[in-house]
DRENTORTI-274251 format. One line per 5 residues: number of its first residue (from 1); their letters; for each residue x, y, z of N, C-alpha, C. Coordinates in pm, 1 decimal. Last residue first. Layout:
! DRENTORTI-274251
NUM) A) X/Y/Z/X/Y/Z/X/Y/Z; ...
//
This chain:
! DRENTORTI-274251
145) NNIEK) 2465.9/971.3/-766.0/2560.0/990.1/-735.1/2661.4/931.3/-840.1; 2164.6/783.3/-780.4/2188.4/895.3/-868.7/2393.5/939.1/-855.2; 2229.1/501.1/-677.1/2237.2/538.0/-823.3/2191.2/647.7/-900.4; 2274.8/614.7/-377.7/2418.6/548.9/-428.0/2400.4/503.2/-593.3; 2042.5/723.3/-390.7/2150.2/816.6/-337.5/2240.1/753.5/-416.6
140) KNMLV) 1894.6/487.0/-339.5/1883.0/605.3/-435.3/1921.4/710.8/-423.7; 1978.9/398.3/-110.8/1967.6/279.5/-192.3/1948.8/410.5/-354.4; 1873.7/544.4/107.0/2026.3/508.8/99.9/2029.3/510.3/-19.7; 1589.5/490.3/-18.9/1634.4/604.5/-0.7/1785.2/634.9/40.1; 1537.8/236.5/130.3/1566.1/269.3/0.6/1582.2/369.2/-59.9
135) IVSKI) 1668.9/230.1/394.5/1723.4/179.4/340.7/1695.0/142.6/153.2; 1478.2/442.1/501.2/1614.8/461.5/456.7/1680.1/365.8/447.9; 1209.5/187.6/432.0/1279.4/375.4/403.5/1431.2/456.5/357.9; 1277.6/65.3/642.7/1300.8/38.0/441.8/1288.2/148.3/400.6; 1234.9/262.2/911.1/1383.0/113.4/864.8/1379.3/100.7/681.5
130) YQILT) 978.3/264.2/858.9/1142.2/392.2/865.9/1275.6/331.4/794.1; 868.0/64.4/935.2/849.9/166.5/816.5/989.5/238.0/775.6; 991.6/0.6/1165.1/984.6/-118.0/1025.4/980.4/-11.7/932.5; 831.5/189.5/1307.0/955.5/146.0/1290.6/1017.6/77.9/1216.2; 598.0/86.6/1224.7/601.0/216.8/1189.3/777.0/230.0/1162.4
125) VVLFS) 598.7/-132.0/1373.5/581.4/-154.6/1244.2/580.2/-40.4/1185.4; 610.1/-43.6/1626.2/676.6/-147.0/1588.0/683.9/-146.8/1428.7; 391.7/110.0/1646.7/479.1/153.2/1709.3/596.4/78.6/1640.9; 183.9/-112.3/1647.0/177.5/0.5/1560.8/326.2/51.6/1538.8; 234.1/-280.7/1864.2/225.8/-325.8/1728.2/232.1/-198.5/1636.6
120) ILLFH) 204.1/-132.9/2021.4/286.1/-154.7/2046.8/282.0/-241.7/1914.8; -99.1/-98.8/2001.2/-36.1/55.3/2011.2/84.1/-27.2/1974.7; -236.1/-292.6/2078.3/-237.9/-217.6/1932.7/-140.0/-162.8/1875.3; -165.9/-329.7/2345.0/-97.4/-416.9/2267.4/-63.6/-418.5/2111.6; -351.8/-128.8/2432.9/-180.1/-87.5/2412.8/-115.4/-214.6/2321.5
115) YGLME) -611.0/-233.4/2311.2/-571.9/-100.1/2235.1/-392.6/-88.9/2303.4; -785.5/-419.7/2382.3/-644.4/-424.1/2307.9/-504.6/-368.5/2262.0; -965.1/-300.0/2436.1/-902.8/-424.2/2538.7/-791.9/-454.3/2517.5; -1092.1/62.6/2323.0/-1039.7/-154.7/2314.5/-976.8/-178.6/2408.1; -1095.7/293.0/2398.0/-1184.2/175.0/2438.0/-1181.6/31.7/2411.4
110) QMYKL) -895.6/370.6/2217.0/-866.8/354.3/2386.0/-920.8/295.4/2473.2; -1007.7/391.6/1952.4/-901.7/279.3/2013.7/-924.8/246.1/2121.9; -1247.3/562.4/2039.4/-1272.6/445.9/1970.3/-1137.3/331.7/2010.8; -1106.5/833.2/2077.5/-1165.2/754.9/2139.5/-1173.8/630.0/2151.9; -754.7/808.8/1982.3/-919.2/824.7/1902.0/-978.9/746.8/2042.7
105) NFSMV) -489.0/888.8/2088.7/-573.3/978.0/2032.1/-733.4/975.9/2030.9; -266.8/710.6/1921.4/-299.8/698.8/2090.2/-390.0/813.0/2086.9; -422.5/721.5/1636.8/-477.0/610.1/1722.2/-406.0/594.6/1844.3; -234.5/959.1/1530.0/-421.5/910.2/1559.5/-472.8/842.1/1632.9; -7.9/800.8/1526.4/-67.6/910.7/1594.3/-163.8/937.2/1614.2
100) TGISF) 10.7/620.3/1365.8/-6.9/554.6/1457.1/-35.3/644.8/1574.2; -92.3/764.1/1098.0/-182.0/708.0/1120.1/-185.2/615.1/1276.7; 158.1/914.1/1094.5/37.8/994.0/1119.5/-104.2/856.3/1156.1; 334.8/648.2/1047.3/319.1/741.6/1138.1/191.0/799.0/1229.9; 236.0/564.3/814.5/167.0/517.8/911.0/192.8/533.8/1053.3
95) VIAGV) 234.5/782.6/671.1/131.5/757.4/671.5/112.2/642.9/776.7; 513.3/790.2/634.9/446.0/871.0/729.0/330.6/846.3/707.4; 566.2/546.8/510.2/649.2/548.4/678.9/594.1/675.2/688.6; 440.9/522.8/241.7/348.2/470.0/313.1/444.7/520.5/549.6; 609.0/782.6/140.5/456.2/812.5/191.7/421.9/710.2/252.1
90) TVLLS) 823.1/540.7/127.5/850.0/733.8/192.0/651.7/731.0/228.3; 730.3/375.2/-44.5/806.9/366.7/126.9/770.2/476.9/200.9; 668.4/561.0/-280.6/503.9/404.3/-233.3/601.4/431.4/-50.7; 922.2/653.2/-349.4/814.7/726.7/-351.1/730.6/620.1/-217.7; 1078.9/381.1/-430.7/1102.4/461.0/-329.8/978.4/595.7/-234.8
85) YGRLK) 898.2/258.5/-676.2/881.7/150.0/-520.7/927.8/293.0/-407.2; 823.1/568.1/-766.3/776.5/449.5/-817.4/765.5/400.1/-629.9; 1097.8/861.2/-700.0/988.6/762.8/-772.2/945.6/628.8/-783.6; 1283.5/1085.8/-549.7/1126.5/962.9/-533.8/1055.4/943.3/-674.9; 1419.5/1277.1/-722.4/1400.9/1178.2/-692.6/1339.6/1020.8/-688.0
80) RIDRL) 1230.2/1484.5/-737.4/1226.3/1462.4/-864.0/1302.4/1303.1/-841.1; 1234.1/1594.9/-476.1/1090.2/1518.7/-503.0/1082.2/1428.7/-667.8; 1449.1/1656.5/-298.7/1427.2/1545.1/-370.0/1302.0/1493.0/-405.0; 1269.4/1810.0/-126.5/1365.0/1867.2/-145.7/1421.3/1755.2/-252.8; 987.5/1685.0/-15.9/1001.6/1757.0/-61.8/1109.8/1819.6/-162.0
75) GYIIL) 1148.5/1450.2/132.2/1090.2/1451.2/-31.0/1046.9/1554.9/-104.9; 1291.8/1567.7/285.0/1341.6/1544.3/227.4/1270.6/1456.3/102.6; 1021.0/1681.6/477.0/1113.6/1787.8/424.7/1206.6/1771.7/310.9; 887.5/1417.7/496.2/822.0/1500.7/430.3/931.3/1604.0/359.2; 1111.1/1339.0/662.6/1052.5/1264.1/515.8/960.6/1321.5/474.2
70) ALAMV) 1014.2/1520.3/890.1/1195.8/1501.0/781.4/1161.5/1412.6/720.3; 805.7/1481.0/963.2/830.6/1580.9/906.4/927.9/1582.3/879.0; 800.2/1171.0/1096.0/733.4/1197.7/997.7/752.2/1379.2/866.2; 937.0/1264.9/1321.9/1032.8/1182.4/1220.7/929.7/1186.5/1053.2; 796.3/1419.1/1417.4/848.0/1464.7/1352.9/973.9/1395.6/1252.1
65) ILIGS) 577.1/1257.4/1506.5/538.4/1410.6/1473.0/725.5/1459.0/1368.2; 750.8/1069.7/1608.8/687.1/1005.8/1546.4/675.5/1145.2/1451.5; 776.3/1224.4/1881.6/861.3/1183.8/1793.4/834.4/1168.7/1649.1; 547.5/1328.2/1964.2/623.4/1399.2/1988.8/735.1/1326.0/1809.0; 469.6/1087.8/2051.5/331.8/1149.1/1940.7/437.1/1235.7/1879.8
60) YLRIS) 605.9/996.1/2269.7/571.5/894.0/2102.0/508.5/1038.3/2032.4; 508.2/1229.1/2411.6/666.1/1178.3/2404.9/660.1/1147.7/2269.8; 283.7/1151.1/2487.4/279.9/1279.4/2409.3/407.0/1257.9/2316.3; 274.3/889.9/2609.1/188.1/903.5/2456.7/240.2/1029.1/2367.4; 445.0/952.4/2776.7/480.8/885.5/2761.9/434.1/894.5/2581.6
55) NSSFF) 266.3/1174.6/2974.6/405.3/1192.1/2942.0/403.3/1145.8/2817.8; 101.5/912.6/2993.0/46.0/1020.0/2870.6/122.4/1081.2/2863.0; 203.3/593.3/2950.5/190.2/764.5/3073.9/119.1/794.4/2955.4; 256.4/321.5/2903.8/197.4/446.8/2808.1/108.3/567.8/2871.6; 459.7/211.8/3049.0/525.7/220.8/2923.6/394.6/322.6/2848.6
50) GKQFV) 280.7/244.4/3300.5/458.0/280.7/3276.7/470.9/312.2/3096.8; 46.0/329.8/3325.2/130.2/337.2/3473.2/253.1/343.2/3372.3; -55.0/179.6/3157.7/-107.4/281.3/3181.7/-9.0/368.2/3257.2; 72.8/-101.1/3175.6/132.4/-59.4/3045.8/31.8/113.5/3069.3; -111.1/-173.8/3393.8/53.4/-163.3/3433.4/43.6/-112.2/3340.1
45) TNKYV) -352.7/-175.9/3265.4/-406.6/-86.6/3404.3/-172.7/-83.6/3416.8; -369.7/-352.3/3056.8/-405.0/-198.0/3009.9/-383.6/-131.3/3176.2; -293.7/-595.4/3224.6/-206.7/-574.4/3131.4/-237.0/-403.4/3057.7; -590.6/-659.2/3333.5/-432.7/-641.6/3395.3/-325.6/-555.0/3298.0; -712.5/-652.8/3071.4/-752.9/-538.8/3164.8/-611.9/-576.0/3240.3
40) LYRMV) -587.5/-891.0/2978.7/-578.8/-780.5/2887.6/-638.0/-667.6/3022.9; -651.0/-1075.9/3121.1/-537.9/-1070.4/3117.5/-512.2/-924.9/3055.8; -943.8/-1081.2/3065.3/-903.6/-1063.9/3244.6/-714.4/-1040.7/3174.2; -990.0/-1133.6/2829.0/-1028.8/-1038.7/2860.2/-968.4/-972.6/3019.8; -861.4/-1434.2/2863.2/-807.2/-1290.4/2730.8/-875.1/-1205.2/2779.1
35) GMKEK) -1039.5/-1521.2/2992.3/-899.0/-1462.1/3023.8/-819.6/-1397.9/2986.0; -1307.0/-1552.7/2827.4/-1266.1/-1391.0/2974.7/-1143.6/-1473.8/3021.2; -1347.0/-1454.4/2497.0/-1272.7/-1582.3/2572.6/-1254.5/-1474.7/2742.1; -1461.3/-1273.0/2350.6/-1493.3/-1399.2/2296.9/-1416.4/-1519.2/2468.8; -1329.8/-1058.5/2296.8/-1402.0/-1027.3/2352.1/-1526.2/-1189.0/2292.4
30) SLLEL) -1105.4/-1088.9/2312.8/-1147.5/-1027.1/2438.1/-1292.0/-1048.2/2465.6; -1033.1/-1215.0/2066.1/-1032.3/-1303.0/2183.3/-1113.0/-1263.9/2268.2; -1004.5/-966.4/1862.6/-1075.4/-1033.4/1881.2/-1073.4/-1176.8/1974.4; -749.0/-848.4/2002.3/-832.8/-793.1/2050.5/-971.3/-871.1/1973.3; -554.4/-1098.7/1960.4/-602.4/-1060.1/2126.9/-712.0/-986.3/2095.8
25) VISPI) -537.8/-1045.6/1658.2/-626.5/-1151.9/1732.2/-667.3/-1149.1/1883.3; -408.7/-813.8/1665.5/-560.9/-788.3/1607.9/-636.6/-935.9/1696.0; -199.0/-866.5/1731.6/-226.8/-812.1/1811.4/-427.2/-758.4/1835.3; -115.0/-1086.8/1567.4/-125.4/-1163.0/1668.8/-214.4/-972.7/1797.4; -113.9/-905.3/1318.3/-213.0/-1025.4/1320.6/-197.7/-1083.7/1501.6
20) LIGIQ) 138.8/-736.8/1343.1/9.2/-709.0/1356.4/-95.2/-821.8/1413.1; 419.3/-882.7/1318.1/351.5/-809.7/1461.8/208.0/-800.9/1422.3; 341.5/-1046.0/1035.5/387.9/-1026.5/1209.0/316.7/-1053.7/1256.4; 373.1/-761.1/902.9/224.0/-863.9/967.7/236.8/-939.0/1031.6; 660.6/-714.4/943.9/600.4/-600.3/994.9/378.1/-658.7/986.0
15) FIYLI) 809.2/-969.5/912.9/787.6/-931.9/1007.7/627.1/-894.3/1061.1; 712.5/-905.6/585.5/670.3/-1009.5/696.0/680.6/-990.2/801.1; 864.7/-666.9/539.9/745.2/-659.1/515.2/663.8/-770.5/591.8; 1131.2/-766.8/598.9/1072.1/-697.4/721.0/869.9/-671.8/679.3; 1139.7/-936.8/370.3/1157.2/-1015.9/518.4/1116.4/-944.9/633.7
10) TIFIK) 1158.6/-742.9/203.8/1057.0/-860.4/181.2/1016.3/-888.5/336.9; 1401.9/-655.5/253.7/1264.8/-555.3/259.8/1174.8/-667.0/256.5; 1569.6/-863.9/186.9/1560.2/-814.0/356.5/1486.0/-724.2/346.1; 1545.6/-937.7/-57.1/1530.1/-1008.9/32.1/1509.9/-952.7/187.2; 1650.1/-657.5/-177.9/1510.8/-706.2/-231.9/1427.0/-757.8/-118.4
5) RGKKM) 1930.4/-642.9/-68.4/1784.7/-528.2/-25.1/1694.8/-589.9/-30.5; 2026.6/-850.7/-252.0/2017.4/-840.9/-113.6/1908.5/-776.8/-8.7; 1992.7/-773.4/-482.0/1932.4/-821.9/-447.7/1915.7/-888.0/-342.4; 1948.3/-430.3/-518.0/2048.3/-539.7/-435.3/1921.9/-635.0/-447.8; 1782.6/-201.2/-697.9/1845.0/-291.0/-632.2/1870.7/-341.4/-619.0
//
């Protein structure tokens, strides 16, 4: 892989971690700080009416499942081409996608005060993982052709 792509993918990894940490910290602080708890309760009601209504969650789940199936089909079609890092990134995108869909429906997750912030983080991290898998798979096509 070219050096520029490696640097870009490394930056994306750092960005993924940087997205997940604040939502986890918010959830941890919601149990200790009353102001954080109030803010999260307010934002939960706002998000439930708009961005995370039941229809929206079904739509997001469907999109993630279709994207995971597309990667699975691509992986099965070109299984011999997927080796090492490209296999890891592709499987990672599929696992993130399935994990995010599962987190939409888990009662444990829905009872968390930072639930919607965690979902936003999971969605963004999954999107970044798909971007990385597309970059790596495009690079594999250049090598194999």
